[in-house]
RODO-2510 file (C-alpha; in nm, 4 decimals, decimal comma):
residues 557
     n   res          X          Y          Z
     1     x     0,0000     0,0000     0,0000
     2     x     0,2977     0,2351     0,0414
     3     x     0,3228     0,2854    -0,3336
     4     x    -0,0346     0,4026    -0,3784
     5     x     0,0148     0,7704    -0,2978
     6     x    -0,0433     0,8881    -0,6558
     7     x    -0,3409     0,6554    -0,6991
     8     x    -0,5065     0,7838    -0,3857
     9     x    -0,4405     1,1490    -0,4690
    10     x    -0,6189     1,1012    -0,8003
    11     x    -0,8922     0,8991    -0,6342
    12     x    -0,9663     1,1503    -0,3588
    13     x    -0,9665     1,4490    -0,5919
    14     x    -1,2274     1,2809    -0,8104
    15     x    -1,4316     1,0935    -0,5512
    16     x    -1,4303     1,3274    -0,2532
    17     x    -1,4340     1,6466    -0,4538
    18     x    -1,1832     1,8575    -0,2571
    19     x    -0,8132     1,9285    -0,2799
    20     x    -0,5735     1,7463    -0,0487
    21     x    -0,4913     2,0613     0,1486
    22     x    -0,6689     2,3967     0,1815
    23     x    -0,3488     2,5782     0,0859
    24     x    -0,0186     2,4654    -0,0607
    25     x     0,1761     2,6029     0,2370
    26     x    -0,0495     2,4513     0,5076
    27     x     0,0723     2,1092     0,6240
    28     x    -0,1970     2,0895     0,8928
    29     x    -0,5538     2,2093     0,9097
    30     x    -0,8883     2,1322     1,0726
    31     x    -1,2382     2,0907     0,9279
    32     x    -1,5060     2,2135     1,1727
    33     x    -1,8525     2,1073     1,2728
    34     x    -2,0494     2,2540     1,5652
    35     x    -1,8792     2,0421     1,8325
    36     x    -1,5839     1,8725     1,6613
    37     x    -1,2718     1,9451     1,4618
    38     x    -1,1350     1,6945     1,2101
    39     x    -0,7570     1,7311     1,1923
    40     x    -0,5431     1,6568     0,8854
    41     x    -0,1622     1,6731     0,8974
    42     x     0,0520     1,5958     0,5908
    43     x     0,3970     1,4613     0,6765
    44     x     0,6084     1,1472     0,6903
    45     x     0,5522     0,8855     0,9572
    46     x     0,6900     0,9950     1,2946
    47     x     0,8841     0,7521     1,5104
    48     x     0,6758     0,8215     1,8214
    49     x     0,3408     0,8912     1,6572
    50     x     0,1567     1,2220     1,6646
    51     x     0,0163     1,3726     1,9818
    52     x    -0,2393     1,6514     1,9692
    53     x    -0,3048     1,9208     2,2283
    54     x    -0,5672     2,1914     2,2191
    55     x    -0,7192     2,4757     2,4163
    56     x    -0,9740     2,7476     2,3656
    57     x    -0,7813     3,0474     2,2346
    58     x    -0,6572     3,2542     2,5268
    59     x    -0,6854     2,9736     2,7831
    60     x    -0,3805     2,8972     2,9944
    61     x    -0,3755     2,5188     3,0002
    62     x    -0,3457     2,2808     2,7079
    63     x    -0,5682     1,9728     2,6976
    64     x    -0,4628     1,6412     2,5528
    65     x    -0,6577     1,4977     2,2598
    66     x    -0,6690     1,1405     2,1386
    67     x    -0,3577     1,0656     1,9277
    68     x    -0,3849     1,1002     1,5529
    69     x    -0,3475     0,7917     1,3325
    70     x    -0,1297     0,7625     1,0248
    71     x    -0,2483     0,6812     0,6738
    72     x     0,0522     0,5637     0,4740
    73     x    -0,1438     0,5903     0,1502
    74     x    -0,1903     0,9647     0,1841
    75     x     0,1171     1,0253     0,4050
    76     x    -0,1189     1,1966     0,6434
    77     x    -0,2052     1,1933     1,0137
    78     x    -0,5756     1,2258     1,0876
    79     x    -0,7968     1,2407     1,3934
    80     x    -1,0708     1,4345     1,5693
    81     x    -1,1206     1,6631     1,8640
    82     x    -1,4661     1,6140     2,0172
    83     x    -1,6825     1,7698     2,2870
    84     x    -1,5965     2,1251     2,1786
    85     x    -1,8018     2,4439     2,2084
    86     x    -1,9694     2,5861     1,8964
    87     x    -1,8331     2,9047     1,7415
    88     x    -1,5143     2,8919     1,9460
    89     x    -1,1590     2,9510     1,8303
    90     x    -0,9123     2,6815     1,9368
    91     x    -0,5340     2,6653     1,9462
    92     x    -0,4075     2,3279     1,8205
    93     x    -0,0585     2,1878     1,8653
    94     x     0,0657     1,8752     1,6860
    95     x     0,3748     1,7012     1,8257
    96     x     0,5438     1,4381     1,6073
    97     x     0,9176     1,4035     1,6912
    98     x     0,9879     1,7415     1,5348
    99     x     0,9252     2,1037     1,6286
   100     x     0,5516     2,1210     1,7033
   101     x     0,3130     2,2567     1,4451
   102     x     0,0619     2,5072     1,5804
   103     x    -0,2436     2,6544     1,4116
   104     x    -0,5930     2,7756     1,4955
   105     x    -0,9388     2,6582     1,3931
   106     x    -1,2890     2,7740     1,4830
   107     x    -1,5860     2,5454     1,5293
   108     x    -1,9010     2,6273     1,3345
   109     x    -2,1624     2,8621     1,4713
   110     x    -2,5090     2,7194     1,5352
   111     x    -2,6583     3,0513     1,4271
   112     x    -2,7148     3,1011     1,0541
   113     x    -2,7269     3,4622     0,9310
   114     x    -3,0531     3,5180     0,7451
   115     x    -3,0478     3,7213     0,4253
   116     x    -3,3984     3,6628     0,2901
   117     x    -3,7033     3,5056     0,4538
   118     x    -3,9817     3,3462     0,2506
   119     x    -4,2983     3,3069     0,4564
   120     x    -4,5202     3,0242     0,3383
   121     x    -4,8969     3,0843     0,3577
   122     x    -5,1016     2,9228     0,6311
   123     x    -5,3020     2,6146     0,5471
   124     x    -5,2509     2,3077     0,3333
   125     x    -5,1168     2,2834    -0,0212
   126     x    -5,1076     1,9855    -0,2568
   127     x    -4,8351     2,1346    -0,4774
   128     x    -4,4634     2,0531    -0,4644
   129     x    -4,2529     2,3399    -0,3309
   130     x    -3,9448     2,4036    -0,5475
   131     x    -3,6598     2,6051    -0,3931
   132     x    -3,4535     2,7345    -0,6873
   133     x    -3,3162     3,0529    -0,5309
   134     x    -3,0683     3,0145    -0,2487
   135     x    -2,8628     3,2437    -0,0345
   136     x    -2,4984     3,2960     0,0559
   137     x    -2,2740     3,2185     0,3504
   138     x    -2,3381     3,5733     0,4728
   139     x    -2,7153     3,5555     0,4218
   140     x    -2,9048     3,2266     0,4085
   141     x    -3,2517     3,1976     0,2585
   142     x    -3,5033     3,0910     0,5231
   143     x    -3,8248     2,9165     0,4153
   144     x    -4,0735     2,8886     0,7027
   145     x    -4,4449     2,9329     0,7830
   146     x    -4,5815     3,2828     0,8324
   147     x    -4,5599     3,3868     1,1999
   148     x    -4,8347     3,2382     1,4139
   149     x    -4,9418     2,9847     1,1498
   150     x    -4,8525     2,6388     1,0264
   151     x    -4,7789     2,5273     0,6720
   152     x    -4,8770     2,1770     0,5609
   153     x    -4,7752     2,0150     0,2339
   154     x    -4,9977     1,7141     0,1657
   155     x    -4,9485     1,6002    -0,1929
   156     x    -5,1782     1,2963    -0,1531
   157     x    -4,9290     1,0629    -0,3284
   158     x    -4,9972     1,2539    -0,6539
   159     x    -4,6533     1,4203    -0,6561
   160     x    -4,3171     1,2564    -0,5997
   161     x    -4,1910     1,5098    -0,3452
   162     x    -4,3152     1,7683    -0,0978
   163     x    -4,0081     1,9923    -0,1338
   164     x    -3,7280     1,9964    -0,3918
   165     x    -3,4180     2,1994    -0,3002
   166     x    -3,2128     2,3046    -0,6023
   167     x    -3,0014     2,5822    -0,4491
   168     x    -2,7531     2,6200    -0,1650
   169     x    -2,7602     2,8119     0,1630
   170     x    -3,1268     2,7282     0,2198
   171     x    -3,3014     2,6643     0,5535
   172     x    -3,6294     2,4694     0,5679
   173     x    -3,7776     2,5311     0,9125
   174     x    -4,0947     2,4154     1,0840
   175     x    -4,2741     2,2523     0,7877
   176     x    -4,5217     1,9647     0,7994
   177     x    -4,4712     1,7365     0,4991
   178     x    -4,7113     1,4509     0,4228
   179     x    -4,7774     1,1802     0,1684
   180     x    -4,5007     1,2357    -0,0874
   181     x    -4,5017     0,9725    -0,3594
   182     x    -4,1264     0,9081    -0,3161
   183     x    -3,9291     1,1529    -0,0973
   184     x    -4,0466     1,4177     0,1478
   185     x    -3,7494     1,6480     0,0885
   186     x    -3,5298     1,5981    -0,2182
   187     x    -3,1925     1,7784    -0,2235
   188     x    -3,0621     1,7837    -0,5775
   189     x    -2,7254     1,6604    -0,6986
   190     x    -2,4294     1,8703    -0,5932
   191     x    -2,6271     2,1159    -0,3780
   192     x    -2,4333     2,2304    -0,0707
   193     x    -2,5298     2,3977     0,2576
   194     x    -2,8912     2,3075     0,3289
   195     x    -3,0551     2,3006     0,6726
   196     x    -3,3693     2,0960     0,7413
   197     x    -3,4866     2,1607     1,0961
   198     x    -3,7927     2,1298     1,3179
   199     x    -3,9939     1,9587     1,0426
   200     x    -4,2457     1,6744     1,0616
   201     x    -4,2202     1,4283     0,7714
   202     x    -4,4612     1,1371     0,7424
   203     x    -4,6455     0,9130     0,4984
   204     x    -4,3896     0,9279     0,2151
   205     x    -4,2872     0,6564    -0,0298
   206     x    -4,4351     0,3929    -0,2526
   207     x    -4,6723     0,1360    -0,1154
   208     x    -4,4953    -0,1865    -0,0267
   209     x    -4,1496    -0,0406    -0,0363
   210     x    -3,9319    -0,3453    -0,0951
   211     x    -3,7923    -0,5146    -0,4052
   212     x    -3,9636    -0,8384    -0,3104
   213     x    -4,2950    -0,6505    -0,3315
   214     x    -4,2242    -0,5151    -0,6775
   215     x    -4,0761    -0,1714    -0,6046
   216     x    -3,7600    -0,1488    -0,8157
   217     x    -3,6118     0,1708    -0,6681
   218     x    -3,5669     0,1462    -0,2948
   219     x    -3,4683     0,4026    -0,0325
   220     x    -3,7749     0,6240    -0,0583
   221     x    -3,6812     0,8710     0,2141
   222     x    -3,8111     1,1422     0,4379
   223     x    -3,5000     1,3399     0,3369
   224     x    -3,3016     1,2284     0,0313
   225     x    -2,9789     1,3952    -0,0862
   226     x    -2,8631     1,3074    -0,4357
   227     x    -2,5041     1,2420    -0,5411
   228     x    -2,2402     1,4898    -0,4219
   229     x    -2,4756     1,7005    -0,2094
   230     x    -2,3182     1,7868     0,1228
   231     x    -2,2625     2,0215     0,4145
   232     x    -2,6154     1,9441     0,5302
   233     x    -2,7571     2,0128     0,8766
   234     x    -3,0538     1,7873     0,9577
   235     x    -3,1709     1,8569     1,3110
   236     x    -3,4667     1,8334     1,5499
   237     x    -3,6969     1,6683     1,2960
   238     x    -3,9671     1,4092     1,3613
   239     x    -3,9507     1,1569     1,0756
   240     x    -4,2031     0,8784     1,1171
   241     x    -4,4433     0,6285     0,9636
   242     x    -4,3586     0,5881     0,5944
   243     x    -4,6442     0,4736     0,3722
   244     x    -4,4855     0,1390     0,2918
   245     x    -4,2420    -0,0748     0,4833
   246     x    -3,9249    -0,2731     0,4409
   247     x    -3,9215    -0,6500     0,4291
   248     x    -3,7231    -0,8270     0,7005
   249     x    -3,4424    -1,0812     0,6604
   250     x    -3,6743    -1,3792     0,6180
   251     x    -3,7425    -1,2703     0,2591
   252     x    -3,3927    -1,1540     0,1690
   253     x    -3,1913    -0,8412     0,2299
   254     x    -3,4245    -0,5692     0,3596
   255     x    -3,5170    -0,3003     0,1109
   256     x    -3,7581    -0,0159     0,1546
   257     x    -3,8106     0,3292     0,3015
   258     x    -3,5487     0,5224     0,4967
   259     x    -3,5686     0,8306     0,7122
   260     x    -3,2521     1,0012     0,5826
   261     x    -3,0467     0,8986     0,2773
   262     x    -2,7215     1,0565     0,1555
   263     x    -2,5861     0,9262    -0,1767
   264     x    -2,2097     0,9632    -0,2152
   265     x    -2,2093     1,2813    -0,0131
   266     x    -1,9408     1,5467    -0,0331
   267     x    -1,9279     1,5340     0,3474
   268     x    -1,9401     1,8023     0,6130
   269     x    -2,2810     1,6814     0,7374
   270     x    -2,4387     1,7201     1,0815
   271     x    -2,7362     1,4953     1,1663
   272     x    -2,8471     1,5550     1,5241
   273     x    -3,1384     1,5403     1,7678
   274     x    -3,3831     1,3820     1,5246
   275     x    -3,6509     1,1348     1,6318
   276     x    -3,6903     0,8563     1,3755
   277     x    -3,9636     0,6054     1,4506
   278     x    -4,2361     0,3887     1,2984
   279     x    -4,4120     0,0565     1,3523
   280     x    -4,2815    -0,2907     1,2737
   281     x    -4,5199    -0,3271     0,9774
   282     x    -4,3998     0,0064     0,8374
   283     x    -4,0371    -0,0376     0,9378
   284     x    -3,7402     0,1254     0,7717
   285     x    -3,4673    -0,0474     0,5760
   286     x    -3,2064     0,1850     0,7314
   287     x    -3,2879     0,4755     0,9598
   288     x    -2,9953     0,6969     0,8540
   289     x    -2,8117     0,5553     0,5535
   290     x    -2,6910     0,5942     0,1999
   291     x    -2,4121     0,4667    -0,0209
   292     x    -2,2011     0,3624    -0,1959
   293     x    -2,0897     0,1324     0,0813
   294     x    -1,7633    -0,0126    -0,0518
   295     x    -1,6174     0,3122    -0,1793
   296     x    -1,3958     0,6070    -0,0959
   297     x    -1,6912     0,8418    -0,0634
   298     x    -2,0278     0,7047     0,0551
   299     x    -2,2390     0,8357     0,3412
   300     x    -2,1721     1,0610     0,5249
   301     x    -1,8232     1,0403     0,3694
   302     x    -1,6065     1,2712     0,5791
   303     x    -1,5866     1,5411     0,8472
   304     x    -1,9393     1,4679     0,9717
   305     x    -2,1240     1,4195     1,3019
   306     x    -2,4265     1,2012     1,3814
   307     x    -2,5417     1,2478     1,7413
   308     x    -2,8307     1,2852     1,9806
   309     x    -3,0752     1,0932     1,7600
   310     x    -3,3368     0,8340     1,8503
   311     x    -3,3475     0,5773     1,5695
   312     x    -3,5851     0,2806     1,5843
   313     x    -3,7902     0,0314     1,3790
   314     x    -3,5275    -0,0631     1,1204
   315     x    -3,5009    -0,4044     0,9563
   316     x    -3,1389    -0,3545     0,8530
   317     x    -2,9159    -0,0746     0,9885
   318     x    -3,0270     0,1976     1,2278
   319     x    -2,7248     0,4106     1,1352
   320     x    -2,5364     0,3183     0,8188
   321     x    -2,2051     0,5021     0,8012
   322     x    -2,0193     0,3393     0,5160
   323     x    -1,7634     0,4487     0,2604
   324     x    -1,4686     0,6741     0,3415
   325     x    -1,5661     0,7461     0,7060
   326     x    -1,2857     1,0041     0,7220
   327     x    -1,3144     1,1887     1,0533
   328     x    -1,6749     1,0803     1,1052
   329     x    -1,8104     1,0854     1,4627
   330     x    -2,1195     0,8940     1,5826
   331     x    -2,2117     0,9486     1,9453
   332     x    -2,4923     0,9780     2,1984
   333     x    -2,7572     0,8025     1,9889
   334     x    -3,0272     0,5739     2,1296
   335     x    -3,0778     0,2895     1,8828
   336     x    -3,3648     0,0483     1,9328
   337     x    -3,5710    -0,2079     1,7379
   338     x    -3,3193    -0,2718     1,4614
   339     x    -3,1103    -0,5532     1,3162
   340     x    -2,7726    -0,3737     1,3039
   341     x    -2,7121    -0,0798     1,5336
   342     x    -2,4238     0,0884     1,3461
   343     x    -2,3006    -0,0333     1,0062
   344     x    -1,9439     0,0549     0,9074
   345     x    -1,8736    -0,1599     0,5977
   346     x    -1,6598    -0,0219     0,4667
   347     x    -1,4354     0,2264     0,6437
   348     x    -1,1909     0,2854     0,3626
   349     x    -1,0150     0,5995     0,4911
   350     x    -1,1018     0,6622     0,8567
   351     x    -1,0773     0,7345     1,1345
   352     x    -1,4346     0,6649     1,2447
   353     x    -1,5357     0,7251     1,6079
   354     x    -1,8349     0,5443     1,7639
   355     x    -1,8773     0,6446     2,1267
   356     x    -2,1321     0,6791     2,4069
   357     x    -2,4222     0,5247     2,2147
   358     x    -2,6891     0,3028     2,3697
   359     x    -2,7770    -0,0129     2,1763
   360     x    -3,1255    -0,1461     2,2511
   361     x    -3,3348    -0,4295     2,1123
   362     x    -3,2265    -0,6194     1,8022
   363     x    -3,4220    -0,8777     1,6018
   364     x    -3,3843    -1,0684     1,2769
   365     x    -3,7449    -1,0709     1,1579
   366     x    -4,1043    -1,0457     1,2715
   367     x    -4,0884    -1,4106     1,3757
   368     x    -3,7242    -1,4459     1,4825
   369     x    -3,6086    -1,2406     1,7857
   370     x    -3,2538    -1,3803     1,7833
   371     x    -3,1033    -1,0452     1,6842
   372     x    -2,8207    -0,9178     1,4687
   373     x    -2,5027    -0,7350     1,5590
   374     x    -2,4106    -0,4069     1,7211
   375     x    -2,1472    -0,3071     1,4667
   376     x    -2,1345    -0,4338     1,1094
   377     x    -1,7913    -0,4519     0,9523
   378     x    -1,6576    -0,5616     0,6147
   379     x    -1,4465    -0,4668     0,3152
   380     x    -1,3710    -0,5559    -0,0442
   381     x    -1,1224    -0,4558    -0,3130
   382     x    -1,1522    -0,2052    -0,5947
   383     x    -0,9340    -0,1758    -0,9046
   384     x    -0,8134     0,1808    -0,9534
   385     x    -0,5630     0,2724    -1,2252
   386     x    -0,4933    -0,0984    -1,2612
   387     x    -0,4094    -0,1424    -0,8923
   388     x    -0,6047    -0,3563    -0,6463
   389     x    -0,7014    -0,1326    -0,3544
   390     x    -0,8513    -0,2356    -0,0207
   391     x    -1,1547    -0,0562     0,1243
   392     x    -1,0883    -0,1890     0,4747
   393     x    -0,7836    -0,0040     0,6076
   394     x    -0,9424     0,2921     0,7848
   395     x    -0,9262     0,3052     1,1656
   396     x    -1,2356     0,2584     1,3839
   397     x    -1,2415     0,3731     1,7461
   398     x    -1,5246     0,2294     1,9585
   399     x    -1,5438     0,3815     2,3064
   400     x    -1,7899     0,3856     2,5983
   401     x    -2,0959     0,2289     2,4346
   402     x    -2,3670     0,0468     2,6325
   403     x    -2,5426    -0,2644     2,4992
   404     x    -2,8733    -0,3429     2,6666
   405     x    -2,9834    -0,7022     2,7351
   406     x    -3,1895    -0,9146     2,7192
   407     x    -3,3250    -0,8911     2,3617
   408     x    -3,0211    -0,6959     2,2513
   409     x    -2,7892    -0,7856     1,9651
   410     x    -2,6720    -1,1457     1,9343
   411     x    -2,3108    -1,0510     1,8490
   412     x    -2,1013    -0,7415     1,9071
   413     x    -1,9376    -0,7426     1,5622
   414     x    -2,0442    -0,9074     1,2399
   415     x    -1,8326    -1,1944     1,1090
   416     x    -1,6818    -0,9950     0,8202
   417     x    -1,3220    -0,8793     0,7862
   418     x    -1,2171    -0,6138     1,0349
   419     x    -0,8845    -0,4329     1,0657
   420     x    -0,7529    -0,1312     1,2579
   421     x    -1,0368    -0,1387     1,5122
   422     x    -0,9804    -0,0249     1,8713
   423     x    -1,2375    -0,0776     2,1475
   424     x    -1,2245     0,0456     2,5059
   425     x    -1,4639     0,0862     2,7993
   426     x    -1,7719    -0,0668     2,6337
   427     x    -2,0453    -0,2705     2,8029
   428     x    -2,0597    -0,5449     2,5424
   429     x    -2,2526    -0,8204     2,7138
   430     x    -2,4164    -1,0245     2,4367
   431     x    -2,5593    -1,3704     2,3918
   432     x    -2,3238    -1,4497     2,1056
   433     x    -1,9707    -1,3624     2,0002
   434     x    -1,7944    -1,0558     2,1366
   435     x    -1,4993    -1,0102     1,9018
   436     x    -1,4458    -1,1290     1,5438
   437     x    -1,1873    -1,3805     1,4314
   438     x    -0,8394    -1,2380     1,3736
   439     x    -0,7966    -1,1995     0,9972
   440     x    -0,4330    -1,0851     1,0051
   441     x    -0,2616    -0,7497     0,9632
   442     x    -0,3314    -0,4734     1,0294
   443     x    -0,4480    -0,6044     1,3674
   444     x    -0,7327    -0,4995     1,5935
   445     x    -0,6992    -0,3945     1,9561
   446     x    -0,9865    -0,4944     2,1863
   447     x    -0,9330    -0,4239     2,5563
   448     x    -1,1053    -0,3170     2,8754
   449     x    -1,4609    -0,3973     2,7669
   450     x    -1,7171    -0,5884     2,9708
   451     x    -1,8037    -0,8909     2,7587
   452     x    -1,9735    -1,2262     2,7999
   453     x    -2,3170    -1,3767     2,7641
   454     x    -2,5840    -1,1840     2,9473
   455     x    -2,6318    -1,4655     3,2004
   456     x    -2,2650    -1,5512     3,2312
   457     x    -2,1865    -1,1846     3,2861
   458     x    -2,4665    -1,1267     3,5322
   459     x    -2,8231    -1,0047     3,5003
   460     x    -2,7444    -0,7009     3,2928
   461     x    -3,0666    -0,5157     3,3690
   462     x    -2,9597    -0,4916     3,7310
   463     x    -2,6444    -0,2995     3,6282
   464     x    -2,8478     0,0174     3,5848
   465     x    -3,0489     0,2364     3,8161
   466     x    -3,4233     0,2235     3,7456
   467     x    -3,5469     0,5159     3,5383
   468     x    -3,8551     0,5965     3,3317
   469     x    -3,6402     0,8117     3,1045
   470     x    -3,3760     0,7096     2,8518
   471     x    -3,1037     0,6993     3,1155
   472     x    -2,8778     0,4118     3,2101
   473     x    -2,6685     0,5255     3,5043
   474     x    -2,4811     0,2479     3,6788
   475     x    -2,6152     0,0985     4,0023
   476     x    -2,3520     0,0598     4,2794
   477     x    -2,4174    -0,3140     4,3015
   478     x    -2,5745    -0,5693     4,0716
   479     x    -2,7038    -0,9255     4,0712
   480     x    -2,4790    -1,2106     3,9701
   481     x    -2,5087    -1,5876     3,9806
   482     x    -2,2399    -1,7481     4,1932
   483     x    -2,2035    -2,0801     4,0167
   484     x    -2,1695    -2,4043     4,2139
   485     x    -2,2561    -2,5122     4,5673
   486     x    -2,2120    -2,2319     4,8212
   487     x    -2,2054    -2,2977     5,1969
   488     x    -2,3830    -2,0549     5,4327
   489     x    -2,4248    -2,0139     5,8096
   490     x    -2,7269    -1,8207     5,9301
   491     x    -2,8716    -1,8084     6,2835
   492     x    -2,6470    -2,0926     6,3918
   493     x    -2,7537    -2,3202     6,1067
   494     x    -2,5341    -2,4490     5,8245
   495     x    -2,6847    -2,4996     5,4802
   496     x    -2,5888    -2,4856     5,1117
   497     x    -2,7415    -2,3240     4,8030
   498     x    -2,6559    -2,4222     4,4484
   499     x    -2,5959    -2,1336     4,2062
   500     x    -2,7232    -1,8596     4,4400
   501     x    -2,8002    -1,5085     4,3254
   502     x    -2,5653    -1,2663     4,5031
   503     x    -2,5032    -0,8934     4,5098
   504     x    -2,1613    -0,7820     4,3851
   505     x    -1,9995    -0,4478     4,3169
   506     x    -2,0907    -0,3186     3,9730
   507     x    -1,7886    -0,4108     3,7589
   508     x    -1,8388    -0,1063     3,5321
   509     x    -1,7979     0,1626     3,7999
   510     x    -1,4540     0,3288     3,8045
   511     x    -1,3177     0,0463     3,5850
   512     x    -1,2502     0,2334     3,2618
   513     x    -0,9189     0,3482     3,1201
   514     x    -0,8501     0,7092     3,0338
   515     x    -0,9046     0,8070     2,6714
   516     x    -0,7774     1,1637     2,6240
   517     x    -1,0435     1,3871     2,4772
   518     x    -1,3201     1,1298     2,5252
   519     x    -1,3583     1,0841     2,9015
   520     x    -1,1612     1,3626     3,0681
   521     x    -1,4531     1,4772     3,2862
   522     x    -1,5024     1,1542     3,4782
   523     x    -1,5835     1,1438     3,8472
   524     x    -1,4190     0,9031     4,0901
   525     x    -1,0759     0,7419     4,0619
   526     x    -1,1276     0,6285     3,6997
   527     x    -1,3899     0,6575     3,4247
   528     x    -1,6963     0,4361     3,4362
   529     x    -1,7387     0,1780     3,1628
   530     x    -2,0350     0,2317     2,9292
   531     x    -2,2152     0,5316     2,7841
   532     x    -2,3176     0,7018     3,1104
   533     x    -2,0726     0,8441     3,3626
   534     x    -2,2190     0,8582     3,7132
   535     x    -2,2154     1,2137     3,8419
   536     x    -2,2321     1,3796     3,4995
   537     x    -2,5456     1,5084     3,3234
   538     x    -2,7405     1,2509     3,1202
   539     x    -2,6976     1,2076     2,7479
   540     x    -2,9592     1,3780     2,5295
   541     x    -3,1586     1,1672     2,2828
   542     x    -3,4178     1,2871     2,0308
   543     x    -3,5651     1,6192     1,9270
   544     x    -3,7381     1,6902     2,2598
   545     x    -3,4022     1,6818     2,4389
   546     x    -3,2152     1,9132     2,2012
   547     x    -3,0579     2,2114     2,3786
   548     x    -3,2972     2,5064     2,3621
   549     x    -3,5762     2,2946     2,2124
   550     x    -3,9114     2,4637     2,1516
   551     x    -4,2244     2,3350     1,9810
   552     x    -4,2500     2,3788     1,6046
   553     x    -4,5364     2,5563     1,4243
   554     x    -4,6945     2,2249     1,3205
   555     x    -4,7266     2,1395     1,6909
   556     x    -4,8449     2,4785     1,8125
   557     x    -5,1048     2,5977     1,5616
***
C-alpha cells in the first residue's frame, strides 16, 4: 500500500471532490462542525506517533486529545477533537518528533445569518414546493411558515416530493410534509449547505417499499440527498411512519423506506437530535443511511457528526455510516428495534469514532427475535488505475458504548473482515460472540470492555439504576449468579445453596481506562465503563431533548 500515494491522490480528488490541502503552504488544518474538529496533517511517519493538544484560544492550560493515526497511503495523520463548544476559536498543537506545528481553527456557529425570509402561507397545499433561489454564507434563505401559522404540504401521493431543493444556503424550518409519492425532501445533486430543521415528515414513499414486493427503486426517504450534495444540517426533525415498509431478513436483504439517505455525499454533514420512529409493519430499511458502501466516498463520507438521535424500527441498519468514514463521529444516539445498530462496511479511509451510544433491542425478523449485531464490519477490493485497492484499512475507534440485554444484539461485531479497530470501555454483554476472528494485519486492539453472555456476565438489567427516562446510570451493586454449591451459616444453622443469586460491586464503575479527549470529565478514581458516567449530566436523545428545544409551528397551531 505504500506505493499508492499517486493513486489515492487522483482517487480523492475525483471521488471526494476537494483538494488534499486547503493551501499549498499549510501542512496541517482542521475541518469544523459545531462540536468537533477533524484534523489533517501531511507529513512522513513519525517515530513516536503524533500527539495533539488543544485549548480554547486565550486559555492557559493545554488539553490532551486522542492521538492522531497515520495513513501511509496519503502520508497523512488524521484524527478528531470532540466535545468542543460551537463558534469557538481553538489553538491546536501537533507534536510528532519534530518542532511542534501550531495553528488555529474555529468550530461552526449554530446561528445562521438570514439574508432573505420566505414566509409560506397558512393552510394546506397539494403542490410541490421548489426552492430554486438560495442564499450565501453571509445571508441564508429561510423558508418557514408565516408567523403564528402552520404550513402543511400534503401532496396525496400525486406528486413525488413535498419539497425539492435546487439551491444552496437554504433553511427549511418548521414545515409539515405529508404523503409524498417518493421523498419528502429531495436535495438535488451537488447542492451544498442546506438546513432541514424542526420539520415533521410522514407518509412518504411507494406502497410496499421493498424489491420483493415489486418496487424497483428502494430508499424512498423522508430526506433524500442526491449524489455529491453535502454540508447538510438535519436537526430536530420528527420523521415517522412511511407509507410502505421494508421487508425483514426472512425474505432476503431488507429493502424499503429510509428516514434520511445521503448518496455519495461530499461530506461536512451534521445529523443531530432527530426522532426517527415507525411501527414494525412500516419499518425502515435503514434509519440513517446511503451509499455507496464499498467506496472512498459514501455516506456521510467525511468530516461529519451524527449524534443525539433516537433511531428505531429498522429491519437492517439503524445508522449506516459506510464508505470513506474520514473523521466521522457517531455518538450519543439511542438505537432500538433494529437488526444492526451501526453499520461501518466499509471504512476505507477513517478514522471513524463510535462512542457513548446506547444499543437497545435487536431482532432478525417479525418471527425471529434472535437479533443481529451491534457493529457491522466488512471490506472488499476495488481496481483503480490498474491497482487492487482495499476498502478496509481505515481506523475505527469504539469507546464507551452500552449494549442493553436481554433482547439486545446477538453478536457485538459481524463476522466480516475487520482491521484497525480499537475498542475500550464498552459494556458489550451479548448472547453471542464478542470479538471477530483475527484476519491478520493490520491487527485490531480490543481491551477493557465488559463482555460475555448476558447470564454468564450477570443479570445485565440490574447494572443500571431504574429510570422511566432514557437513562442508564450504573447501580452501585448488581445481581450475579455465583455458580456451584455455596455454603452458608445463618442463625447458627449451616446450609448450602446451588448457584445462588448474590449482590456484587458493579464491575463497570470506576473500571474504565482514560481516553484523552473522550472521558476527561469523569468522576471518581477512573472513568466508568459504558455510555453514562455517574455524576455527569445525562446524554440527550431525540428532538425533545435538544438544547434550547421549543415546539415547532406544526405542533403549536
